[in-house]
C-alpha positions as CSV (number, residue, x, y, z in Angstrom):
1,M,33.2,41.6,58.3
2,I,36.8,41.6,57.0
3,A,37.9,38.1,56.1
4,Y,41.6,39.0,56.3
5,H,43.0,41.8,58.5
6,D,46.8,41.9,59.1
7,T,49.9,44.0,58.6
8,L,51.5,44.4,55.2
9,S,54.5,42.4,56.5
10,N,52.3,39.4,57.3
11,F,50.4,39.8,54.1
12,N,53.7,39.4,52.2
13,Y,54.7,36.4,54.3
14,H,51.4,34.7,53.7
15,I,51.7,35.3,49.9
16,E,55.3,34.1,49.8
17,N,54.4,30.9,51.7
18,N,51.2,30.2,49.8
19,L,49.0,30.7,52.9
20,I,46.9,33.7,51.9
21,V,43.9,31.9,50.5
22,T,43.7,29.5,53.5
23,K,43.9,32.4,55.9
24,I,41.0,34.2,54.1
25,L,38.8,31.1,53.9
26,E,39.3,30.3,57.6
27,K,37.6,33.6,58.5
28,M,34.9,33.6,55.7
29,G,33.7,30.2,56.8
30,Q,32.1,29.3,53.5
31,N,32.8,27.0,50.5
32,V,34.6,28.6,47.6
33,S,35.1,26.9,44.2
34,D,38.5,26.0,43.0
35,S,38.3,28.6,40.2
36,E,37.5,31.3,42.8
37,K,40.4,30.2,45.0
38,R,42.7,30.3,41.9
39,S,41.5,33.7,40.9
40,M,41.9,35.1,44.4
41,K,45.4,33.7,44.6
42,I,46.4,35.2,41.3
43,S,45.0,38.7,41.9
44,L,46.4,39.0,45.4
45,G,49.7,37.8,44.1
46,E,49.6,40.8,41.7
47,M,48.9,43.2,44.6
48,Y,51.9,41.7,46.3
49,K,54.1,42.6,43.3
50,V,52.8,46.2,43.4
51,L,53.4,46.6,47.1
52,K,56.7,44.6,47.5
53,Q,58.6,47.3,45.6
54,S,56.8,50.2,47.1
55,S,57.8,52.6,49.9
56,V,54.7,51.7,51.9
57,P,55.7,50.8,55.5
58,L,55.4,47.2,56.4
59,D,53.4,47.9,59.5
60,V,50.4,49.5,57.7
61,R,47.2,47.4,57.7
62,V,45.8,45.3,54.9
63,G,42.2,44.1,54.5
64,I,40.9,41.5,52.1
65,E,37.3,40.5,51.3
66,Y,35.5,43.2,53.3
67,K,31.7,42.7,53.3
68,I,30.2,46.1,53.0
69,P,27.4,46.5,55.6
70,I,23.9,47.0,54.2
71,T,24.9,45.3,51.0
72,S,25.9,41.8,49.8
73,K,29.0,43.3,48.1
74,R,32.6,42.6,49.1
75,I,35.7,44.8,48.6
76,D,38.6,42.8,47.2
77,F,41.5,44.7,48.8
78,L,42.1,47.6,51.2
79,I,45.2,49.1,52.6
80,S,45.1,51.7,55.4
81,G,47.5,54.3,56.7
82,S,48.1,58.0,56.6
83,N,49.9,60.8,54.7
84,D,50.8,64.3,55.8
85,Y,47.2,65.4,55.7
86,S,44.8,62.6,56.7
87,D,44.1,59.0,57.6
88,N,43.4,57.1,54.4
89,I,42.1,53.8,53.1
90,V,42.8,52.8,49.5
91,V,40.0,50.6,48.1
92,V,41.1,48.4,45.2
93,E,38.7,46.5,43.0
94,L,40.6,43.6,41.4
95,K,39.7,42.1,38.0
96,R,41.3,39.5,35.7
97,W,39.6,40.8,32.6
98,E,41.7,41.0,29.5
99,K,39.3,43.0,27.3
100,V,35.9,44.8,27.4
101,N,33.8,46.7,24.9
102,K,32.5,50.2,25.6
103,T,28.9,51.1,25.7
104,D,27.2,54.5,25.6
105,M,26.2,54.2,29.2
106,P,28.5,56.0,31.7
107,S,28.8,53.2,34.2
108,V,28.3,50.1,32.1
109,I,30.8,48.1,29.9
110,L,30.3,44.9,27.8
111,L,32.2,41.9,28.9
112,G,31.7,39.3,26.2
113,K,27.9,39.5,25.7
114,E,27.2,40.6,29.3
115,L,26.6,44.1,30.5
116,K,28.7,44.8,33.6
117,T,29.4,47.7,35.9
118,H,32.5,49.6,34.9
119,P,35.2,48.6,37.5
120,S,35.9,52.3,38.3
121,W,32.3,53.0,39.1
122,Q,32.2,49.7,41.1
123,A,35.2,50.8,43.2
124,Y,33.8,54.3,43.7
125,S,30.3,53.2,44.6
126,Y,31.7,50.8,47.3
127,A,33.8,53.6,48.8
128,A,30.8,55.9,48.6
129,I,28.5,53.6,50.5
130,I,31.1,53.2,53.3
131,S,31.7,56.9,53.5
132,H,28.0,57.8,53.7
133,F,26.7,55.0,55.9
134,N,29.5,54.1,58.3
135,E,29.7,56.5,61.3
136,A,33.3,55.6,61.9
137,V,34.4,57.3,58.6
138,E,32.8,60.6,59.5
139,K,33.8,60.4,63.2
140,N,37.4,59.6,62.5
141,D,37.7,61.7,59.4
142,I,38.8,58.8,57.3
143,K,39.3,59.4,53.6
144,L,38.5,56.6,51.2
145,N,40.4,56.5,47.9
146,P,39.0,54.0,45.4
147,C,40.7,52.6,42.3
148,A,40.4,49.5,40.0
149,F,43.3,47.2,39.1
150,L,42.8,45.0,35.9
151,H,46.1,43.3,36.1
152,D,45.5,41.1,33.0
153,Y,43.9,43.9,30.8
154,R,45.7,44.2,27.5
155,I,46.8,47.7,26.5
156,E,45.5,47.4,22.9
157,Y,42.0,47.5,24.2
158,L,42.6,50.4,26.6
159,D,40.4,52.8,24.5
160,Q,37.4,50.6,25.2
161,L,37.9,50.8,29.0
162,T,38.8,54.5,29.2
163,D,36.5,56.0,26.6
164,N,35.3,59.5,27.3
165,V,31.9,58.1,28.3
166,Y,33.6,56.8,31.4
167,H,35.4,60.0,32.2
168,D,33.4,60.8,35.4
169,A,33.8,57.2,36.8
170,I,37.6,57.1,36.1
171,N,38.0,60.6,37.5
172,K,36.5,59.4,40.8
173,A,38.3,56.0,40.8
174,P,41.3,55.6,38.4
175,V,41.7,52.4,36.6
176,F,45.1,50.6,36.2
177,I,45.9,47.8,33.7
178,E,48.7,45.3,33.0
179,S,51.2,48.1,32.1
180,D,50.4,50.3,35.1
181,Y,52.0,48.5,38.1
182,E,54.2,51.6,38.7
183,K,51.3,54.0,38.4
184,L,49.2,52.0,40.9
185,R,52.3,51.9,43.2
186,H,52.5,55.7,43.2
187,F,48.7,56.0,43.7
188,I,48.9,53.9,46.9
189,E,52.1,55.7,48.1
190,K,50.4,59.0,47.7
191,Y,47.9,58.1,50.4
192,I,49.8,55.5,52.5
193,K,53.1,57.1,53.7
194,Y,52.9,56.1,57.4
195,P,51.0,53.8,59.6
196,S,47.9,55.4,61.2
197,K,47.7,55.9,64.9
198,K,44.4,54.0,64.8
199,D,43.6,50.7,63.2
200,L,41.3,52.2,60.6
201,L,40.1,48.8,59.2
202,F,39.0,47.8,62.7
203,E,37.2,51.2,63.0
204,I,35.1,50.7,59.9
205,D,34.5,47.0,60.5
206,N,33.0,48.0,63.9
207,G,31.5,51.3,62.9
208,K,27.8,52.1,63.5
209,I,25.6,52.1,60.4
210,K,24.2,55.6,60.2
211,P,23.8,58.0,57.3
212,S,26.4,60.8,57.2
213,K,25.7,64.5,57.5
214,M,26.9,65.0,54.0
215,L,24.4,62.5,52.7
216,I,21.6,64.1,54.7
217,D,22.5,67.5,53.4
218,A,22.7,66.2,49.8
219,L,19.2,64.7,50.1
220,G,17.8,68.0,51.3
221,N,19.3,69.9,48.4
222,M,18.1,67.2,46.0
223,L,14.5,67.6,47.0
224,N,14.6,71.4,47.3
225,N,15.7,71.5,43.6
226,N,12.8,69.4,42.4
227,K,9.4,70.9,42.6
228,E,7.9,68.1,40.6
229,F,8.4,65.9,43.6
230,E,5.9,67.9,45.8
231,L,3.0,65.9,47.1
232,L,-0.6,66.8,46.5
233,D,-3.9,65.9,48.3
234,E,-4.2,62.2,49.0
235,Q,-0.5,61.7,48.2
236,R,0.3,63.8,51.2
237,V,-2.1,61.8,53.4
238,V,-0.6,58.5,52.3
239,F,2.9,59.8,52.8
240,E,2.1,61.1,56.3
241,L,0.6,57.7,57.3
242,L,3.7,55.9,56.0
243,Y,6.2,58.2,57.6
244,K,4.4,58.1,61.0
245,E,4.3,54.4,61.2
246,A,7.6,53.6,59.5
247,S,9.4,56.1,61.9
248,K,8.4,54.0,64.9
249,R,11.0,51.5,66.1
250,M,10.2,47.8,66.1
251,K,8.0,46.8,68.9
252,D,8.4,43.3,70.3
253,G,10.7,42.4,67.4
254,K,7.8,42.6,64.9
255,K,8.5,43.7,61.3
256,K,6.1,46.1,59.5
257,V,4.9,45.6,55.9
258,F,3.0,48.3,54.0
259,I,1.2,47.7,50.8
260,V,0.2,50.8,48.9
261,E,-2.0,50.4,45.8
262,G,-2.3,52.9,43.0
263,G,-2.9,53.0,39.3
264,A,-0.7,54.7,36.7
265,G,-0.1,58.4,37.5
266,T,-1.4,58.4,41.1
267,G,2.0,59.4,42.5
268,K,3.5,56.1,43.9
269,S,7.0,57.0,42.9
270,V,6.8,60.6,44.2
271,I,5.7,59.3,47.6
272,A,8.5,56.7,47.6
273,I,11.2,59.3,47.0
274,E,9.7,61.7,49.6
275,L,9.6,58.8,52.2
276,L,13.1,57.8,51.4
277,S,14.5,61.3,51.9
278,N,12.6,62.0,55.1
279,L,13.5,58.8,56.8
280,I,17.1,59.4,56.2
281,M,17.2,63.1,56.8
282,K,14.9,63.3,59.9
283,K,15.3,59.9,61.4
284,G,18.8,58.9,60.4
285,F,17.5,55.6,59.1
286,T,19.3,53.2,56.7
287,A,16.6,53.4,54.0
288,F,16.8,52.6,50.3
289,Y,14.7,53.0,47.2
290,V,14.3,49.6,45.5
291,S,13.0,48.6,42.1
292,K,13.6,45.7,39.7
293,S,14.1,48.0,36.7
294,S,17.5,49.6,36.4
295,Y,15.8,52.0,33.9
296,V,13.5,53.4,36.6
297,R,16.5,53.8,39.1
298,E,18.7,55.5,36.5
299,N,15.9,57.9,35.4
300,Y,14.9,58.9,38.9
301,F,18.5,59.4,39.9
302,S,19.0,61.6,36.8
303,K,15.9,63.6,37.6
304,L,16.7,64.1,41.2
305,T,20.3,65.2,40.7
306,R,19.6,67.4,37.8
307,N,21.5,70.7,38.2
308,I,23.1,69.4,41.4
309,P,26.9,69.0,40.8
310,N,29.0,66.2,42.4
311,Y,26.1,64.2,43.8
312,T,26.9,60.9,42.0
313,Y,27.3,59.0,45.3
314,L,23.6,59.4,45.9
315,K,23.1,56.6,43.4
316,T,24.0,54.2,46.2
317,L,20.5,54.9,47.6
318,F,19.0,53.2,44.6
319,K,19.1,49.4,44.7
320,G,18.0,46.6,42.5
321,S,15.3,44.2,43.9
322,G,17.8,41.3,43.7
323,S,20.3,43.0,46.1
324,F,19.1,41.3,49.3
325,I,19.8,37.6,48.6
326,E,22.6,37.5,51.2
327,S,21.2,40.2,53.6
328,M,20.9,39.5,57.3
329,S,17.5,39.7,59.0
330,N,16.6,43.4,59.9
331,E,19.8,44.7,58.3
332,F,18.0,47.8,57.1
333,D,15.6,50.1,58.8
334,C,13.4,50.5,55.7
335,L,13.3,49.3,52.1
336,I,10.9,51.2,49.9
337,V,9.9,49.1,46.9
338,D,8.6,50.9,43.8
339,E,6.9,49.1,40.9
340,A,6.5,46.1,43.2
341,H,4.3,44.4,40.6
342,R,7.6,43.8,38.6
343,L,9.3,41.8,41.4
344,T,10.4,38.3,40.3
345,E,10.6,35.1,42.3
346,K,14.3,34.5,41.6
347,T,16.9,37.0,40.6
348,K,18.4,36.7,37.1
349,M,22.1,37.3,37.1
350,S,23.7,36.8,33.8
351,W,22.6,33.3,32.6
352,F,21.7,32.1,36.0
353,Y,18.8,32.6,38.5
354,K,19.8,33.2,42.1
355,G,18.1,33.6,45.4
356,E,14.8,32.1,46.6
357,N,12.1,34.8,46.4
358,Q,12.7,38.6,46.1
359,I,9.6,39.4,48.2
360,K,10.8,37.1,51.0
361,E,14.4,38.4,50.8
362,I,13.2,42.1,51.0
363,I,10.9,41.5,54.0
364,N,13.6,39.5,55.7
365,A,16.3,42.2,55.2
366,A,14.2,45.1,56.5
367,K,12.5,46.1,59.8
368,T,10.0,48.0,57.6
369,S,9.1,47.2,54.0
370,V,6.9,49.5,51.9
371,F,5.5,48.0,48.6
372,F,4.0,50.3,46.0
373,I,2.0,48.2,43.6
374,D,-0.4,48.3,40.6
375,P,-1.7,44.9,39.6
376,K,-2.5,46.1,36.1
377,Q,1.1,46.9,35.3
378,Q,2.4,43.3,35.2
379,I,4.0,43.0,31.8
380,D,6.2,40.0,32.0
381,I,5.3,36.4,32.7
382,K,8.1,36.3,35.4
383,D,6.5,39.3,37.2
384,Y,5.7,37.8,40.6
385,G,4.7,40.8,42.7
386,T,1.1,40.5,43.8
387,I,-0.7,41.7,46.9
388,E,-1.4,38.0,47.8
389,E,2.3,37.1,47.5
390,I,3.4,40.1,49.6
391,T,0.8,39.2,52.2
392,K,1.9,35.6,52.3
393,W,5.5,36.4,53.1
394,A,4.5,39.1,55.5
395,N,2.6,36.5,57.5
396,Y,5.5,34.1,57.2
397,F,7.6,36.6,59.1
398,N,4.7,37.4,61.5
399,A,4.9,41.0,60.4
400,E,2.3,43.7,61.1
401,I,0.5,44.3,57.7
402,Y,-0.8,47.7,56.8
403,H,-3.1,47.6,53.7
404,G,-6.5,49.0,52.9
405,N,-8.5,52.0,51.8
406,H,-6.2,54.5,53.7
407,L,-3.2,53.3,51.6
408,Q,-5.0,53.4,48.2
409,L,-4.2,56.1,45.7
410,K,-7.1,56.8,43.4
411,S,-6.7,60.3,42.0
412,Q,-5.1,60.6,38.6
413,F,-2.3,63.1,38.3
414,R,-1.2,62.0,34.8
415,C,-3.3,62.2,31.6
416,N,-4.4,65.7,32.8
417,G,-6.0,64.1,35.8
418,S,-8.6,62.3,33.7
419,D,-10.0,59.2,35.4
420,E,-12.4,58.9,32.4
421,Y,-9.5,58.6,30.0
422,I,-8.1,55.7,32.0
423,S,-11.5,54.1,32.0
424,W,-11.7,54.6,28.2
425,I,-8.3,52.9,27.8
426,D,-9.6,49.9,29.9
427,S,-12.7,49.7,27.8
428,V,-10.7,49.7,24.6
429,L,-8.0,47.3,25.7
430,Y,-9.9,44.8,27.8
431,N,-13.2,45.0,25.8
432,E,-15.1,46.3,28.8
433,P,-18.2,48.6,28.9
434,F,-17.5,52.3,29.0
435,E,-19.7,54.7,30.9
436,R,-19.4,58.3,29.7
437,S,-19.7,61.2,32.1
438,S,-21.1,64.6,31.5
439,Q,-17.7,66.1,31.0
440,I,-15.5,66.6,28.0
441,V,-12.1,65.1,28.6
442,D,-9.4,67.7,28.6
443,Y,-6.7,65.5,27.1
444,D,-5.0,65.6,23.7
445,I,-5.4,62.2,22.1
446,R,-5.1,61.8,18.4
447,I,-5.0,58.8,16.0
448,F,-2.6,59.2,13.0
449,D,-2.7,57.5,9.6
450,D,0.8,58.7,8.9
451,I,3.5,57.8,11.4
452,M,5.8,60.6,10.0
453,E,3.1,63.1,10.9
454,M,2.9,61.7,14.4
455,K,6.6,62.0,14.8
456,K,6.5,65.6,13.6
457,A,3.7,66.4,16.1
458,V,5.7,64.9,19.0
459,I,8.9,66.8,18.1
460,E,6.9,70.0,18.0
461,K,5.6,69.4,21.5
462,N,9.2,68.6,22.8
463,T,10.0,72.2,23.8
464,N,11.2,71.2,27.3
465,N,12.6,67.7,26.8
466,K,9.3,66.0,28.0
467,S,8.0,64.4,24.9
468,R,9.0,61.0,23.5
469,I,8.1,58.3,20.9
470,I,7.4,54.9,22.5
471,S,6.3,51.5,21.2
472,G,5.2,48.0,21.9
473,D,8.0,45.4,21.8
474,V,7.4,43.9,18.4
475,F,10.7,45.0,16.7
476,P,13.9,43.1,17.2
477,W,16.6,45.1,19.0
478,K,19.3,44.8,16.3
479,S,21.2,47.9,17.4
480,R,22.0,46.5,20.8
481,T,25.0,44.7,19.4
482,D,25.5,46.7,16.1
483,K,25.0,50.4,16.6
484,S,24.6,50.9,12.8
485,Q,21.5,48.8,12.6
486,I,18.0,50.4,12.4
487,D,15.5,48.6,14.6
488,I,12.2,50.1,13.6
489,I,11.2,50.7,9.9
490,I,7.6,51.6,9.0
491,G,7.4,53.2,5.6
492,D,9.7,56.3,5.7
493,F,10.0,56.1,9.5
494,Q,13.3,54.8,10.8
495,A,14.6,54.7,14.3
496,Q,16.6,52.7,16.9
497,W,15.4,51.5,20.2
498,N,16.5,53.6,23.2
499,R,20.3,53.7,23.4
500,T,20.6,54.5,27.1
501,K,18.8,53.7,30.3
502,T,18.1,57.4,30.8
503,F,15.8,57.5,27.7
504,A,13.2,59.4,29.7
505,T,15.6,62.3,30.6
506,D,18.3,62.3,27.9
507,P,17.6,65.1,25.4
508,N,19.1,63.1,22.5
509,S,16.6,60.4,22.9
510,I,13.8,62.3,21.0
511,D,15.1,60.6,17.9
512,E,14.8,57.1,19.4
513,V,11.9,54.9,20.4
514,G,11.4,53.9,24.0
515,C,10.3,50.4,25.0
516,I,8.1,49.4,27.9
517,H,11.1,49.0,30.2
518,T,12.4,52.5,29.7
519,T,9.0,54.1,30.1
520,Q,7.2,52.1,32.9
521,G,7.3,54.3,36.0
522,M,8.2,57.4,34.0
523,E,6.0,60.2,32.7
524,F,6.2,62.7,29.9
525,E,4.1,65.6,28.8
526,Y,3.3,64.0,25.3
527,V,4.0,60.6,23.9
528,G,3.8,59.3,20.4
529,L,2.8,55.6,20.7
530,I,3.4,53.0,18.1
531,I,0.9,50.2,18.7
532,G,2.5,47.2,17.1
533,D,0.7,44.4,15.2
534,D,0.5,42.4,18.4
535,L,-2.7,44.3,19.2
536,I,-5.4,44.1,16.5
537,Y,-9.1,44.5,16.0
538,R,-11.1,41.6,14.7
539,N,-14.7,40.4,15.0
540,G,-15.8,43.4,16.9
541,I,-13.2,43.2,19.7
542,T,-9.5,44.0,20.3
543,Q,-7.3,40.9,20.2
544,T,-3.7,40.1,20.7
545,D,-1.1,38.1,18.8
546,Y,2.1,37.3,20.7
547,T,3.7,35.7,17.6
548,K,4.5,39.2,16.4
549,H,7.1,39.6,19.1
550,P,10.7,38.7,18.2
551,S,11.5,35.0,18.6
552,G,14.3,35.8,21.0
553,A,12.1,37.9,23.3
554,T,11.8,36.5,26.9
555,E,8.9,38.3,28.3
556,F,6.5,35.4,27.6
557,K,8.8,32.6,28.5
558,R,9.2,31.0,31.9
559,P,12.6,30.9,33.6
560,H,15.0,28.4,31.9
561,K,12.5,27.8,29.1
562,R,13.3,28.5,25.4
563,T,9.8,28.3,24.2
564,I,6.4,29.6,25.3
565,D,4.2,27.3,27.3
566,P,0.7,27.0,25.5
567,N,-0.9,26.9,28.9
568,D,0.2,30.5,29.3
569,N,-1.7,31.9,26.3
570,E,-4.4,33.5,28.4
571,L,-1.9,35.2,30.7
572,I,0.2,36.4,27.7
573,D,-2.9,37.9,26.2
574,L,-3.4,39.9,29.5
575,L,0.3,40.9,29.6
576,I,0.1,42.5,26.1
577,R,-3.0,44.4,27.1
578,N,-1.3,45.6,30.3
579,T,1.7,46.7,28.3
580,Y,-0.3,49.0,26.1
581,R,-2.3,50.3,29.2
582,V,1.1,51.4,30.7
583,L,2.2,53.0,27.4
584,M,-1.1,54.8,26.7
585,S,-1.0,56.4,30.2
586,R,2.6,57.8,30.1
587,G,1.6,61.3,28.8
588,Q,0.5,64.0,31.2
589,K,-1.0,66.2,28.5
590,G,-1.5,64.0,25.4
591,C,-1.1,60.7,23.7
592,Y,-0.6,60.5,19.9
593,I,-1.2,57.0,18.4
594,Y,-0.2,55.2,15.3
595,C,-1.6,51.7,14.9
596,M,0.2,49.2,12.6
597,D,-3.2,47.4,12.3
598,K,-5.4,49.4,10.1
599,D,-8.6,47.9,11.5
600,L,-7.6,48.9,15.0
601,R,-6.7,52.4,13.8
602,N,-10.2,52.8,12.4
603,Y,-11.8,51.4,15.5
604,L,-9.9,53.8,17.8
605,K,-11.0,56.7,15.6
606,Q,-14.6,55.7,16.3
607,R,-14.1,55.1,20.0
608,I,-12.2,58.3,20.5
609,K,-15.4,60.2,19.8
610,E,-16.8,58.9,23.1
611,L,-14.3,61.0,25.0
612,K,-15.5,64.2,23.4
613,T,-19.2,63.5,23.3
614,L,-21.5,64.8,26.1
615,N,-23.7,62.3,27.9
C-alpha cells in the first residue's frame, strides 16, 4: 500500500500549504506520534527543496510511505518517470541522522550505542525485494534506482559513513548528506526526465507477488556452486516429505505446520536451504529462510554466495524471526525457521521489546511454516522455542500439524558421524551414564594443558579456512566499543572476540575467538574450545557457576530485568551445559579442548579414555 500517491505538482502544493502529513495519515489510517509527524514533515520538506529546483517534470508521480509487500518495511519516498532508456523509480531512504560511527561490518553502522543497518544497504535491500518479488517490475521492465538522503548529516563525519567497508553498499545505493542537495538533484534527474506512459507506482502497488526469473536463476547457480549443501540419506527423505506437502496449496483454508527434530550435525540447516531454493525455483513460492540469529543468516549467505559475483540481493531471502510482527495472515507461502529453539516470545528492538509472540507471528504470516528444532540447543533464558509452544500456536490457528518419527533426524553428520561421541559429551556435561560400544571412535579429541599449544594445533589444521578457536562466554566483550582492547587473556594467550558476524567464514577470524552466537548453527573441521571457569569439576561431578559470566551479560536475565532471578538457577545450570554441548559438537573432524578449571581438565583426560577403549 502507498500512503501517498500523487503528481509532483500536487506534492509541492501539499508541502507549501502544510497539508502533506495530513494527506499521508488519512490513507495510513493509524496513529502516529507527534515526533514522527514532525520528522516526516521535516524530511519531506527537504525532498521538496531538492525537487523544487530540479528539471523533473511536474506531472511525474510521487509516492510516500510505501509498505513493501511480504515485509513490514516502508519506503520513505519514491518518484517515478522515465529517461531515454527505460521506465524508472527512484527509491529514497530518508534519515535525520547527524553522525554515525563506522564498524567493520559491511552493512552495519553504529548510531550512538545502537547497531543499525547502513542506509545505503537499507535502500538497496528495499529496492531489491521489490525487484525480485513483484511481478509488475519484471513484466513492465521497471528499473529501481535506490539511494539514501541524510539531509542533516554533518560533513565532518562523512568518513565514518562512507568508509571503504561500505563500498559495495554505497556503490549499489549512493548516499547523500547535508551538502549534497545538488548531487541528489542530478541523481534523480538522470532517471526521471519525462513522465512515464504508465503509472508505475500504481503498477507496483497492485503487482502480483511472485519471485522473478533472475532470482530463480540466481538460486539455481547458488546451489550448483555449493556441493556441501547436498543431502544424504535420511536428510533426503525428510526433504522430500517436506517439499511434497509444502508444495500443496492450502486446502479448506487450513495452514500447515511442520516440526522437524534433529540434534547437532544432523543436517537441519542443509535441508532448510534446499527446501527454500526448491520452493522458489520450482513452485514460484514466496518463501524465506528465518532465524533469530543474524550471525547464522550472515554466515549462510556468505557460504551460499561464495564465488558467485553480484548476488548480494539474495540476502533479502534471509529474514530475522522478529520480521513478522505486522504481517498479514497468510502473507507468505512458506516460512522456514532454522534454529527454532532460539525463538523468543517478544522481539527485542534496541531497548524495547515488541510484538506478542514470535511463534504466533510466524504461523500467522505463513500458509506453511517449517520449524527445525533441537531442544538441547537452548542457551538463553529468553529462548522460547519449544515443541510444546509451536504445537500450542499451531492448534490456535487450527493448522494441520506434521510431527513425528518421519520428521526426525537422527544420523550424525558432524563429529565424523560419531553418535557415540555425542553420547559421551552428554555423559560428561549432564552427569549421565555412558555406555561404550565395541567401536573405537574415529574423532580427534584432545585435552591441552597449554592453551598456546592448543592454538598452534588449531592453526596447523586451518589449511582450508575451516578451523576456529571458540569459547564459553565468560570474558567481557571490551573490544566491542574499543577495538584496541584485548578481551581474552590466559597466560600468554591473548585474543579478541569475533569482530564480524561472518566469523565462521572470514579467513581473518582465525586469530579471534568465536562465541556461542557466532558458532551455533555453524560447523568447522576442527575447533579449539576454551571451556571457561563457569564449568568445573567438584565432588565427583561436573558443576556450573554462572557468577563467572560478565555482570553485564543478559543471557540469564529475564526481559526488562537487570538481575538474575534466584528461581532460575536450575534453568541457568542447564543453559550453561547446553552451551558447551553446542560448542563441543561444532567440529566435523576434531575438537581440541583447554579447560580453565584444572580439576575439570584432569577429569576429561580420564573420561576421554572411554572413547578409545574397546568394550
